[in-house]
C-alpha positions as CSV (number, residue, x, y, z in Angstrom):
1,M,86.1,-97.3,-3.8
2,R,88.3,-100.1,-5.8
3,G,91.0,-99.7,-7.7
4,P,91.0,-100.8,-11.6
5,V,89.4,-104.0,-12.9
6,L,90.7,-106.3,-15.3
7,G,87.8,-108.2,-17.2
8,T,88.9,-111.2,-19.6
9,G,87.7,-113.7,-21.5
10,P,90.0,-116.4,-23.3
11,R,88.9,-116.3,-27.0
12,G,88.0,-120.0,-28.8
13,F,87.3,-121.5,-26.0
14,Y,84.9,-123.7,-26.6
15,T,85.4,-125.7,-29.6
16,H,85.0,-129.1,-29.2
17,S,82.2,-131.1,-29.6
18,P,80.1,-132.7,-26.9
19,R,80.1,-136.0,-26.8
20,T,77.5,-138.3,-24.9
21,S,74.8,-136.8,-22.6
22,L,75.2,-136.9,-18.8
23,A,71.5,-136.3,-18.4
24,A,69.1,-138.9,-17.0
25,S,65.8,-138.0,-19.5
26,P,65.3,-136.7,-23.2
27,N,64.5,-133.7,-24.4
28,T,62.4,-133.6,-27.2
29,A,61.7,-130.0,-27.9
30,G,63.8,-127.1,-28.5
31,L,68.0,-126.6,-27.9
32,T,68.7,-129.2,-25.5
33,E,70.8,-128.1,-22.6
34,K,71.9,-131.8,-22.1
35,K,73.9,-131.7,-25.1
36,Y,75.9,-128.9,-24.2
37,F,76.4,-129.9,-20.6
38,P,79.2,-132.1,-20.9
39,V,80.9,-129.3,-22.6
40,L,80.5,-126.5,-19.8
41,V,81.2,-129.1,-17.3
42,R,84.8,-129.7,-19.1
43,A,84.9,-126.1,-19.6
44,N,84.6,-125.3,-15.6
45,L,86.7,-128.0,-14.5
46,F,89.8,-127.2,-16.8
47,M,88.9,-123.3,-15.7
48,H,89.4,-124.4,-12.2
49,Y,92.5,-125.6,-12.4
50,A,94.0,-123.8,-15.2
51,F,92.7,-120.3,-13.8
52,D,91.7,-120.2,-10.3
53,T,94.3,-122.5,-8.7
54,W,96.7,-120.7,-10.6
55,M,95.3,-117.3,-9.9
56,T,95.1,-117.8,-6.0
57,R,98.6,-119.4,-5.9
58,E,100.6,-117.0,-8.0
59,H,98.2,-114.0,-6.4
60,P,96.4,-114.7,-3.4
61,R,96.2,-111.1,-2.2
62,V,94.1,-110.2,-5.5
63,Q,90.6,-110.7,-5.3
64,F,88.3,-112.1,-8.7
65,E,85.4,-113.7,-9.9
66,R,85.1,-115.9,-12.8
67,Y,81.5,-116.8,-14.4
68,C,82.3,-119.1,-17.2
69,D,85.1,-117.8,-19.1
70,D,84.7,-114.4,-18.0
71,V,87.3,-113.1,-15.2
72,V,86.6,-109.7,-13.4
73,V,90.1,-109.3,-11.5
74,H,90.4,-106.4,-8.3
75,C,94.0,-104.8,-8.3
76,E,95.0,-102.1,-5.8
77,T,96.8,-99.6,-8.8
78,Q,97.1,-99.5,-12.4
79,Q,100.3,-100.8,-12.5
80,Q,99.5,-104.0,-10.9
81,A,96.5,-104.5,-13.0
82,V,98.9,-104.3,-16.1
83,R,101.1,-106.7,-14.4
84,V,98.1,-109.3,-13.5
85,R,96.5,-109.1,-16.9
86,D,99.8,-110.0,-18.7
87,A,100.6,-113.1,-16.2
88,I,97.0,-113.9,-17.1
89,A,97.8,-113.5,-21.0
90,G,101.2,-115.9,-20.0
91,R,99.3,-118.4,-18.6
92,L,96.1,-118.7,-20.7
93,A,99.0,-119.1,-23.7
94,E,100.2,-122.1,-21.7
95,C,97.2,-123.8,-21.2
96,G,96.4,-124.9,-25.4
97,G,97.5,-121.4,-26.7
98,L,94.5,-119.8,-25.5
99,Q,94.7,-115.7,-25.6
100,L,92.3,-112.7,-24.0
101,H,89.8,-111.4,-26.4
102,P,91.2,-108.3,-27.2
103,D,88.0,-106.0,-27.2
104,K,86.9,-108.0,-24.0
105,T,89.9,-107.5,-22.5
106,R,90.4,-103.7,-20.6
107,I,91.7,-101.7,-17.3
108,V,89.1,-99.7,-15.9
109,Y,89.3,-97.6,-12.7
């Protein structure tokens, strides 16, 4: 059985408007995915450099999974989970004033 798991999600991440679409063919019905594609690409690139590479560099022995702006971090002890959570909160604050969502961030065992 694994140790504590820290689930996170930065607040207010998708706040900018999409620019021109990268999609080649027009979509004429419903919500167009091409409208949000550039935003998602930029968001994923941002999180890759701001979080993934930082996490790999600063906490190389801690496993994590990220899907968009949601992260699950696998820690060995509760103390480690608290330290990593605080470090992630600090890193997000450095990256444009992002913060952990208080309702979505928790340590579970």
